[in-house]
MIDRENGU-603982 format. One record per residue (C-alpha): residue number from 1; y negated, x, z negated. Coordinates in Angstrom, 1 decimal. Layout:
+------+--------+--------+--------+
| resi |      v |      u |      w |
+------+--------+--------+--------+
|  NUM |      Y |      X |      Z |
...
+------+--------+--------+--------+
This chain:
+------+--------+--------+--------+
| resi |      v |      u |      w |
+------+--------+--------+--------+
|    1 |   47.5 |   -2.3 |   21.1 |
|    2 |   47.8 |   -1.6 |   17.4 |
|    3 |   44.8 |   -3.7 |   16.7 |
|    4 |   46.2 |   -6.6 |   18.7 |
|    5 |   49.6 |   -6.4 |   16.9 |
|    6 |   47.8 |   -6.5 |   13.6 |
|    7 |   45.6 |   -9.4 |   14.7 |
|    8 |   48.6 |  -11.4 |   16.0 |
|    9 |   50.5 |  -10.7 |   12.7 |
|   10 |   47.6 |  -12.0 |   10.6 |
|   11 |   47.3 |  -15.2 |   12.7 |
|   12 |   51.1 |  -15.8 |   12.5 |
|   13 |   51.2 |  -15.2 |    8.8 |
|   14 |   48.3 |  -17.6 |    8.3 |
|   15 |   50.6 |  -20.4 |    9.6 |
|   16 |   53.6 |  -19.4 |    7.6 |
|   17 |   51.8 |  -19.3 |    4.3 |
|   18 |   49.3 |  -22.1 |    4.8 |
|   19 |   51.8 |  -24.8 |    3.7 |
|   20 |   52.3 |  -23.0 |    0.4 |
|   21 |   48.7 |  -23.6 |   -0.6 |
|   22 |   49.4 |  -27.0 |   -2.0 |
|   23 |   46.2 |  -27.2 |   -4.0 |
|   24 |   44.3 |  -27.6 |   -0.7 |
|   25 |   45.7 |  -31.1 |   -0.3 |
|   26 |   43.7 |  -32.5 |   -3.2 |
|   27 |   41.1 |  -35.2 |   -2.7 |
|   28 |   38.1 |  -34.6 |   -2.6 |
|   29 |   38.6 |  -32.1 |    0.1 |
|   30 |   39.1 |  -28.5 |   -0.9 |
|   31 |   35.9 |  -26.4 |   -0.7 |
|   32 |   37.9 |  -23.7 |    1.0 |
|   33 |   38.8 |  -26.0 |    3.9 |
|   34 |   35.1 |  -27.1 |    4.3 |
|   35 |   34.1 |  -23.4 |    4.1 |
|   36 |   36.6 |  -22.6 |    6.9 |
|   37 |   35.3 |  -25.4 |    9.0 |
|   38 |   31.8 |  -23.9 |    8.8 |
|   39 |   33.1 |  -20.5 |    9.7 |
|   40 |   34.9 |  -21.8 |   12.8 |
|   41 |   32.0 |  -23.8 |   14.0 |
|   42 |   29.6 |  -20.9 |   13.5 |
|   43 |   31.9 |  -18.6 |   15.5 |
|   44 |   32.0 |  -21.1 |   18.4 |
|   45 |   28.2 |  -21.7 |   18.6 |
|   46 |   27.1 |  -18.1 |   18.0 |
|   47 |   29.9 |  -16.1 |   19.8 |
|   48 |   31.9 |  -18.3 |   22.1 |
|   49 |   29.1 |  -20.3 |   23.6 |
|   50 |   27.0 |  -17.3 |   24.4 |
|   51 |   30.0 |  -15.9 |   26.2 |
|   52 |   30.1 |  -19.1 |   28.3 |
|   53 |   26.9 |  -17.9 |   30.0 |
|   54 |   28.8 |  -14.9 |   31.3 |
|   55 |   31.7 |  -17.2 |   32.1 |
|   56 |   29.4 |  -19.1 |   34.5 |
|   57 |   28.7 |  -15.9 |   36.4 |
|   58 |   32.4 |  -15.2 |   36.7 |
|   59 |   33.1 |  -18.7 |   37.9 |
|   60 |   30.3 |  -18.5 |   40.5 |
|   61 |   32.0 |  -15.4 |   42.0 |
|   62 |   35.2 |  -17.3 |   42.7 |
|   63 |   35.1 |  -19.5 |   45.8 |
|   64 |   38.1 |  -21.5 |   44.5 |
|   65 |   36.2 |  -22.4 |   41.4 |
|   66 |   32.9 |  -23.1 |   43.1 |
|   67 |   32.9 |  -26.7 |   42.0 |
|   68 |   32.3 |  -25.6 |   38.4 |
|   69 |   30.3 |  -22.5 |   39.1 |
|   70 |   27.5 |  -23.6 |   36.9 |
|   71 |   29.4 |  -25.7 |   34.5 |
|   72 |   31.4 |  -23.6 |   32.0 |
|   73 |   30.1 |  -25.9 |   29.4 |
|   74 |   31.7 |  -28.8 |   31.3 |
|   75 |   35.1 |  -27.1 |   30.8 |
|   76 |   34.3 |  -26.9 |   27.0 |
|   77 |   33.5 |  -30.6 |   27.0 |
|   78 |   36.8 |  -31.3 |   28.9 |
|   79 |   38.7 |  -29.4 |   26.1 |
|   80 |   37.0 |  -31.5 |   23.5 |
|   81 |   37.6 |  -34.8 |   25.3 |
|   82 |   41.3 |  -34.0 |   25.9 |
|   83 |   42.0 |  -33.0 |   22.3 |
|   84 |   40.1 |  -36.1 |   21.2 |
|   85 |   42.2 |  -38.3 |   23.5 |
|   86 |   45.4 |  -36.8 |   22.2 |
|   87 |   44.3 |  -37.2 |   18.5 |
|   88 |   43.3 |  -40.8 |   19.2 |
|   89 |   46.7 |  -41.5 |   20.6 |
|   90 |   48.5 |  -40.0 |   17.6 |
|   91 |   46.3 |  -41.9 |   15.2 |
|   92 |   46.9 |  -45.3 |   16.9 |
|   93 |   50.6 |  -44.7 |   16.8 |
|   94 |   50.6 |  -43.6 |   13.2 |
|   95 |   52.1 |  -46.1 |   10.7 |
|   96 |   49.7 |  -47.4 |    8.0 |
|   97 |   50.5 |  -47.6 |    4.3 |
|   98 |   50.8 |  -51.4 |    4.7 |
|   99 |   53.7 |  -50.8 |    7.0 |
|  100 |   55.8 |  -49.3 |    4.3 |
|  101 |   54.8 |  -45.6 |    4.4 |
|  102 |   53.8 |  -44.1 |    1.1 |
|  103 |   50.5 |  -42.3 |    0.9 |
|  104 |   49.4 |  -40.1 |   -2.0 |
|  105 |   47.7 |  -36.9 |   -2.8 |
|  106 |   49.9 |  -34.9 |   -0.5 |
|  107 |   49.3 |  -37.3 |    2.4 |
|  108 |   51.6 |  -39.4 |    4.5 |
|  109 |   55.1 |  -39.1 |    5.9 |
|  110 |   55.0 |  -40.2 |    9.6 |
|  111 |   57.6 |  -40.6 |   12.3 |
|  112 |   59.4 |  -37.7 |   13.9 |
|  113 |   58.1 |  -38.5 |   17.4 |
|  114 |   54.5 |  -38.2 |   16.1 |
|  115 |   55.4 |  -35.0 |   14.4 |
|  116 |   56.7 |  -33.4 |   17.7 |
|  117 |   53.6 |  -34.7 |   19.6 |
|  118 |   51.3 |  -33.1 |   17.0 |
|  119 |   53.3 |  -29.9 |   16.9 |
|  120 |   53.6 |  -29.7 |   20.7 |
|  121 |   49.9 |  -30.0 |   21.2 |
|  122 |   49.0 |  -27.4 |   18.6 |
|  123 |   51.7 |  -25.1 |   19.8 |
|  124 |   50.1 |  -25.0 |   23.3 |
|  125 |   46.7 |  -24.6 |   21.6 |
|  126 |   48.1 |  -21.6 |   19.6 |
|  127 |   49.7 |  -20.1 |   22.6 |
|  128 |   46.3 |  -20.2 |   24.4 |
|  129 |   44.7 |  -18.3 |   21.5 |
|  130 |   47.4 |  -15.7 |   21.5 |
|  131 |   47.1 |  -15.4 |   25.3 |
|  132 |   43.4 |  -14.9 |   25.2 |
|  133 |   43.5 |  -12.3 |   22.5 |
|  134 |   45.0 |   -9.9 |   25.2 |
|  135 |   42.0 |  -10.4 |   27.5 |
|  136 |   39.3 |  -10.0 |   24.9 |
|  137 |   37.4 |   -6.8 |   25.7 |
|  138 |   36.1 |   -6.5 |   22.1 |
|  139 |   35.3 |   -3.9 |   19.5 |
|  140 |   37.2 |   -3.7 |   16.3 |
|  141 |   34.5 |   -5.6 |   14.5 |
|  142 |   34.4 |   -8.4 |   17.1 |
|  143 |   38.2 |   -8.7 |   17.0 |
|  144 |   38.0 |   -8.9 |   13.2 |
|  145 |   35.4 |  -11.8 |   13.5 |
|  146 |   37.7 |  -13.6 |   15.9 |
|  147 |   40.8 |  -13.2 |   13.7 |
|  148 |   39.0 |  -14.4 |   10.5 |
|  149 |   37.5 |  -17.4 |   12.3 |
|  150 |   40.9 |  -18.4 |   13.9 |
|  151 |   42.8 |  -17.8 |   10.6 |
|  152 |   40.4 |  -20.2 |    8.8 |
|  153 |   40.7 |  -22.6 |   11.7 |
|  154 |   44.5 |  -22.5 |   11.5 |
|  155 |   44.3 |  -23.2 |    7.8 |
|  156 |   42.4 |  -26.4 |    8.5 |
|  157 |   44.8 |  -27.5 |   11.3 |
|  158 |   47.8 |  -26.8 |    9.1 |
|  159 |   46.4 |  -28.8 |    6.2 |
|  160 |   46.1 |  -31.7 |    8.6 |
|  161 |   49.7 |  -31.3 |    9.7 |
|  162 |   50.9 |  -31.0 |    6.1 |
|  163 |   49.0 |  -34.1 |    5.2 |
|  164 |   50.7 |  -36.2 |    7.9 |
|  165 |   54.1 |  -34.6 |    8.3 |
|  166 |   54.7 |  -32.8 |    5.0 |
|  167 |   58.5 |  -32.3 |    5.0 |
|  168 |   58.9 |  -31.7 |    8.7 |
|  169 |   55.9 |  -29.4 |    8.8 |
|  170 |   57.2 |  -27.2 |    6.0 |
|  171 |   60.7 |  -27.1 |    7.5 |
|  172 |   59.9 |  -26.6 |   11.2 |
|  173 |   56.3 |  -27.0 |   12.0 |
|  174 |   54.7 |  -23.9 |   10.5 |
|  175 |   57.4 |  -21.6 |   12.0 |
|  176 |   57.0 |  -23.1 |   15.5 |
|  177 |   53.2 |  -22.8 |   15.4 |
|  178 |   53.5 |  -19.2 |   14.3 |
|  179 |   56.0 |  -18.4 |   17.0 |
|  180 |   53.8 |  -19.8 |   19.8 |
|  181 |   51.0 |  -17.5 |   18.8 |
|  182 |   53.3 |  -14.6 |   19.4 |
|  183 |   54.7 |  -16.1 |   22.6 |
|  184 |   51.2 |  -16.6 |   24.0 |
|  185 |   50.4 |  -13.0 |   23.3 |
|  186 |   53.6 |  -11.7 |   24.9 |
|  187 |   52.8 |  -13.8 |   28.0 |
|  188 |   49.3 |  -12.4 |   28.1 |
|  189 |   50.8 |   -8.9 |   28.1 |
|  190 |   53.2 |   -9.8 |   30.9 |
|  191 |   50.9 |  -11.7 |   33.3 |
|  192 |   47.4 |  -10.8 |   34.2 |
|  193 |   44.9 |  -13.5 |   35.3 |
|  194 |   41.5 |  -13.2 |   36.9 |
|  195 |   38.4 |  -12.9 |   34.8 |
|  196 |   37.2 |  -16.3 |   36.1 |
|  197 |   40.4 |  -18.0 |   35.0 |
|  198 |   40.1 |  -16.3 |   31.5 |
|  199 |   36.6 |  -17.7 |   31.3 |
|  200 |   37.9 |  -21.2 |   32.0 |
|  201 |   40.5 |  -21.0 |   29.3 |
|  202 |   38.0 |  -19.6 |   26.8 |
|  203 |   35.6 |  -22.4 |   27.5 |
|  204 |   38.4 |  -25.0 |   27.1 |
|  205 |   39.4 |  -23.4 |   23.8 |
|  206 |   35.8 |  -23.7 |   22.5 |
|  207 |   35.8 |  -27.5 |   23.1 |
|  208 |   39.2 |  -27.8 |   21.3 |
|  209 |   38.0 |  -25.9 |   18.3 |
|  210 |   34.9 |  -28.0 |   17.9 |
|  211 |   36.8 |  -31.3 |   18.1 |
|  212 |   39.5 |  -30.1 |   15.6 |
|  213 |   36.9 |  -29.0 |   13.1 |
|  214 |   34.8 |  -32.2 |   13.3 |
|  215 |   37.8 |  -34.5 |   13.1 |
|  216 |   38.8 |  -32.8 |    9.8 |
|  217 |   35.4 |  -32.7 |    8.3 |
|  218 |   33.9 |  -36.1 |    9.3 |
|  219 |   36.4 |  -38.8 |    8.1 |
|  220 |   35.1 |  -40.5 |    5.0 |
|  221 |   38.5 |  -40.6 |    3.3 |
|  222 |   38.6 |  -36.8 |    3.3 |
|  223 |   35.5 |  -36.6 |    1.0 |
|  224 |   34.5 |  -33.4 |    2.7 |
|  225 |   32.1 |  -31.1 |    1.0 |
|  226 |   28.8 |  -30.5 |    2.8 |
|  227 |   27.6 |  -27.4 |    0.9 |
|  228 |   30.7 |  -25.3 |    1.4 |
|  229 |   30.7 |  -26.2 |    5.1 |
|  230 |   27.0 |  -25.2 |    5.3 |
|  231 |   27.6 |  -22.0 |    3.3 |
|  232 |   30.5 |  -21.0 |    5.6 |
|  233 |   28.4 |  -21.6 |    8.7 |
|  234 |   25.4 |  -19.8 |    7.3 |
|  235 |   27.2 |  -16.7 |    6.0 |
|  236 |   29.3 |  -16.3 |    9.1 |
|  237 |   26.2 |  -16.8 |   11.3 |
|  238 |   24.4 |  -14.0 |    9.4 |
|  239 |   27.4 |  -11.7 |    9.8 |
|  240 |   27.6 |  -12.4 |   13.6 |
|  241 |   23.9 |  -12.0 |   14.1 |
|  242 |   23.6 |   -8.7 |   12.2 |
|  243 |   26.8 |   -7.1 |   13.4 |
+------+--------+--------+--------+
């Protein structure tokens, strides 16, 4: 329990203080953000995806989930597609600079409805991470790897939110995101679900992480850095494989 409390506290604080790291908003993209992207992707491919093999076995044991008994990866793909659809909807509704919105080093100031749509989706995303932390049968080292990967992942997500909704994010967003991590953890302590259902949620999360990393690293205007991304992926892969 103490380890979980410490883990949740670190993840919550990563949101609260991410907005204070203003230098990360510079263009070209901060090397730290690209490094964090590499770490997050490495964790998904070398730790979460192998766990999906076990998830398929759990799903096969549940008659109610027989239709996806061999397709835990399909659930991960579903998570990726849903987050992509949501992000696409937000982008298409986002005002362009030509429409009178200013854009500078710190990013754009978008409408309040887009802000709440963005925050709402990431709040549920964070609650899922906090919820799943309760059901991770992990060693101290494995939990540490999970927390570090998610903290870097949150740093990337928060940078995107700061870029698009600077004032609203600093005033409300970071506190709401932090709160939902804790709420997800509390719900996890209060309500127990089956191992098969946990596997489905974990697979869904994997797809969401991949999409959120790639959407931040690939856009040309971000001028992302390849070598820090590759360094983060390589170093974290070595740690995961040798631990």
